[in-house]
N, C-alpha and C positions, 0 to 999 in steps of 0.2 A: 776446655775452659776458654773463655773469651780473652783476647789480648787487648792491649791498649790501642793498637792500630785498628783492630776490628771494631772496638767500641766507638772510636772517633769516626770511622767511616760510616758505621750504621747510624750514628747521631747526625751525620751530614756536616761534620765539622772539618773544615780545611785545616791541614796542619803541615808543618815542615818536618819531614821524617829524616832526622839526622842520625846516621849510624856511626857511632864513635870509632869503631874499629875498621871503618872503610873510608873515612874522610878525615883529613888533617884539620880542616876547619871545624868539623863536628867535634873532634877530639879537643880542640882548643876551647870551644864553647862549653863543653862538658867540664873541663878543668876549671873554667872561670866560675862555674856554679858551685864548685867545691863539694860535689856529691860523690858518693861511692857506688850507688846502684842505678840501674836503669829499669824501666823507662823513667824519664823526667819530663813531666808536663809543665810547661811554663806559659802562663797567660799574663795579661796585664794586671790581674788581681791576685794571683796565687801561684805557688809552685807545689807540685805533687811529685814525690819520689816513690817509684814503684807503682804498680797498677792497683788501684782501689776504686771499684765501680762507684761507690757512694761519693768519694771525693771528686771523681771525674764528673759525675752528674752535677755536683755543686758548681764546678767550674763551667760546665756546659750551660747551666741555667743562668749564670752571670753573663754569658755571651749573647743570650737571646733577649736580654732586657734592653 
């Protein structure tokens, strides 16, 4: 199965890969989002919790406009 990281790389989308259990600043950012699951994709238009290819495609399409 495809992962969020793989999807974004294959789509040519630059992203900040913050690993919450390896970085205090990533953990702090994650807590501010008040989410329980990962991955969390945050763009200027939308937030997607968990990997959902359809939702990611919608976000990617807004970036190419």
